[in-house]
N, CA, C and O of each residue as an XYZ file, in Angstrom:
232
protein
N    -139.030    117.109    -24.236
C    -137.958    116.178    -24.567
C    -136.785    116.422    -23.625
O    -136.418    117.571    -23.378
N    -136.197    115.355    -23.099
C    -135.084    115.461    -22.163
C    -133.772    115.436    -22.927
O    -133.537    114.553    -23.752
N    -132.914    116.421    -22.642
C    -131.614    116.466    -23.288
C    -130.583    115.699    -22.487
O    -130.858    115.274    -21.364
N    -129.404    115.518    -23.047
C    -128.330    114.797    -22.379
C    -127.913    115.491    -21.090
O    -127.625    114.823    -20.097
N    -127.875    116.818    -21.089
C    -127.490    117.561    -19.881
C    -128.500    117.325    -18.764
O    -128.116    117.179    -17.603
N    -129.798    117.287    -19.106
C    -130.825    117.022    -18.100
C    -130.642    115.644    -17.491
O    -130.795    115.476    -16.281
N    -130.318    114.664    -18.309
C    -130.121    113.305    -17.831
C    -128.895    113.216    -16.930
O    -128.940    112.547    -15.897
N    -127.821    113.866    -17.294
C    -126.584    113.816    -16.511
C    -126.754    114.469    -15.149
O    -126.108    114.057    -14.186
N    -127.612    115.479    -15.049
C    -127.818    116.195    -13.788
C    -128.971    115.634    -12.965
O    -129.238    116.131    -11.871
N    -129.658    114.615    -13.463
C    -130.821    114.069    -12.767
C    -130.428    113.512    -11.404
O    -129.327    112.990    -11.229
N    -131.334    113.629    -10.447
C    -131.086    113.105     -9.105
C    -131.831    111.803     -8.853
O    -131.778    111.277     -7.741
N    -132.521    111.272     -9.850
C    -133.235    110.002     -9.714
C    -133.315    109.324    -11.076
O    -133.020    109.936    -12.102
N    -133.716    108.063    -11.077
C    -133.920    107.351    -12.326
C    -132.687    106.664    -12.892
O    -132.681    106.286    -14.064
N    -131.642    106.492    -12.091
C    -130.428    105.853    -12.586
C    -130.271    104.413    -12.117
O    -129.276    103.772    -12.455
N    -131.202    103.896    -11.364
C    -131.064    102.565    -10.780
C    -130.775    101.471    -11.781
O    -129.810    100.724    -11.619
N    -131.595    101.362    -12.817
C    -131.378    100.304    -13.803
C    -130.131    100.559    -14.637
O    -129.486     99.610    -15.080
N    -129.783    101.810    -14.857
C    -128.548    102.112    -15.568
C    -127.356    101.595    -14.773
O    -126.449    100.995    -15.350
N    -127.339    101.812    -13.472
C    -126.245    101.319    -12.634
C    -126.196     99.803    -12.627
O    -125.115     99.216    -12.671
N    -127.353     99.165    -12.571
C    -127.393     97.697    -12.621
C    -126.820     97.215    -13.946
O    -126.003     96.294    -13.958
N    -127.226     97.810    -15.055
C    -126.730     97.396    -16.371
C    -125.224     97.578    -16.489
O    -124.547     96.760    -17.112
N    -124.696     98.644    -15.895
C    -123.262     98.909    -15.984
C    -122.435     97.983    -15.101
O    -121.320     97.616    -15.471
N    -122.959     97.601    -13.944
C    -122.180     96.850    -12.956
C    -122.444     95.349    -12.959
O    -121.558     94.575    -12.597
N    -123.620     94.925    -13.349
C    -123.994     93.519    -13.233
C    -123.417     92.686    -14.371
O    -123.280     93.152    -15.502
N    -123.084     91.448    -14.043
C    -122.641     90.496    -15.046
C    -123.829     89.910    -15.809
O    -123.693     89.505    -16.963
N    -124.973     89.868    -15.169
C    -126.184     89.352    -15.773
C    -127.358     89.967    -15.033
O    -127.278     90.165    -13.821
N    -128.440     90.273    -15.725
C    -129.613     90.832    -15.064
C    -130.850     90.576    -15.901
O    -130.757     90.250    -17.084
N    -132.011     90.725    -15.276
C    -133.262     90.534    -15.986
C    -134.434     90.905    -15.100
O    -134.249     91.387    -13.983
N    -135.631     90.682    -15.593
C    -136.825     91.017    -14.832
C    -138.024     90.225    -15.312
O    -138.048     89.703    -16.426
N    -139.012     90.151    -14.446
C    -140.244     89.441    -14.739
C    -141.420     90.275    -14.254
O    -141.352     90.856    -13.171
N    -142.488     90.347    -15.023
C    -143.689     91.036    -14.537
C    -144.380     90.190    -13.466
O    -144.433     88.965    -13.576
N    -144.897     90.831    -12.457
C    -145.652     90.156    -11.403
C    -147.067     90.718    -11.392
O    -147.252     91.935    -11.363
N    -148.044     89.859    -11.414
C    -149.435     90.287    -11.381
C    -150.226     89.339    -10.505
O    -150.123     88.120    -10.639
N    -151.015     89.905     -9.610
C    -151.941     89.120     -8.793
C    -153.348     89.498     -9.245
O    -153.875     90.543     -8.864
N    -153.946     88.634    -10.063
C    -155.250     88.941    -10.640
C    -156.341     89.036     -9.579
O    -157.332     89.739     -9.775
N    -156.171     88.337     -8.457
C    -157.198     88.344     -7.417
C    -157.242     89.681     -6.687
O    -158.326     90.177     -6.378
N    -156.091     90.266     -6.408
C    -156.077     91.541     -5.685
C    -155.938     92.743     -6.609
O    -156.105     93.882     -6.171
N    -155.632     92.502     -7.895
C    -155.499     93.591     -8.851
C    -154.176     94.335     -8.762
O    -154.044     95.425     -9.318
N    -153.188     93.760     -8.068
C    -151.891     94.416     -7.936
C    -150.934     93.905     -9.009
O    -151.092     92.803     -9.534
N    -149.951     94.721     -9.315
C    -148.941     94.313    -10.271
C    -147.622     94.979     -9.914
O    -147.583     95.929     -9.131
N    -146.565     94.481    -10.485
C    -145.245     95.028    -10.235
C    -144.221     94.288    -11.066
O    -144.561     93.654    -12.065
N    -142.961     94.368    -10.650
C    -141.872     93.701    -11.359
C    -140.935     93.052    -10.358
O    -140.738     93.560     -9.254
N    -140.370     91.945    -10.746
C    -139.284     91.318    -10.016
C    -138.032     91.533    -10.851
O    -137.950     91.047    -11.978
N    -137.069     92.246    -10.319
C    -135.801     92.480    -11.010
C    -134.715     91.726    -10.283
O    -134.713     91.678     -9.053
N    -133.781     91.129    -11.027
C    -132.682     90.383    -10.423
C    -131.394     90.744    -11.144
O    -131.405     91.187    -12.292
N    -130.278     90.542    -10.438
C    -128.977     90.762    -11.055
C    -127.946     89.872    -10.394
O    -128.121     89.441     -9.254
N    -126.872     89.601    -11.114
C    -125.774     88.778    -10.613
C    -124.482     89.579    -10.686
O    -124.196     90.224    -11.694
N    -123.712     89.531     -9.617
C    -122.401     90.170     -9.569
C    -121.354     89.101     -9.325
O    -121.531     88.254     -8.450
N    -120.280     89.124    -10.071
C    -119.177     88.196     -9.880
C    -118.055     88.938     -9.169
O    -117.565     89.946     -9.677
N    -117.640     88.455     -8.000
C    -116.548     89.148     -7.299
C    -115.261     89.104     -8.118
O    -114.953     88.102     -8.762
N    -114.537     90.175     -8.083
C    -113.262     90.240     -8.783
C    -112.191     89.556     -7.947
O    -112.138     89.748     -6.732
N    -111.361     88.783     -8.565
C    -110.309     88.032     -7.866
C    -109.370     88.966     -7.111
O    -108.961     88.648     -5.994
N    -109.019     90.109     -7.695
C    -108.094     91.057     -7.066
C    -108.609     91.561     -5.721
O    -107.816     91.802     -4.810
N    -109.919     91.723     -5.584
C    -110.513     92.224     -4.343
C    -110.191     91.285     -3.185
O    -109.866     91.745     -2.091
N    -110.276     89.988     -3.412
C    -110.021     89.026     -2.352
C    -108.530     88.859     -2.083
O    -108.140     88.571     -0.951
N    -107.696     89.033     -3.093
C    -106.258     88.949     -2.883
C    -105.758     90.070     -1.976
O    -104.860     89.853     -1.163
N    -106.326     91.252     -2.106
C    -105.929     92.397     -1.272
C    -106.333     92.150      0.177
O    -105.578     92.481      1.092
N    -107.511     91.574      0.397
C    -108.018     91.356      1.747
C    -107.270     90.217      2.459
O    -107.240     90.177      3.689
N    -106.678     89.308      1.708
C    -106.035     88.124      2.321
C    -104.705     88.423      2.911
O    -104.055     87.530      3.455
């Protein structure tokens, strides 16, 4: 069983956590090619730029 300390010190496995924390919207779809026997996932996410970011650059 993995404890909270183990999770906090992990060096991998945070990708979807970061997407969930930063994305405005996200989701995924299973991908399967029955002819070749391959499978995988399509993951997508949407980010909305913050208005303040563009005001600073202008």
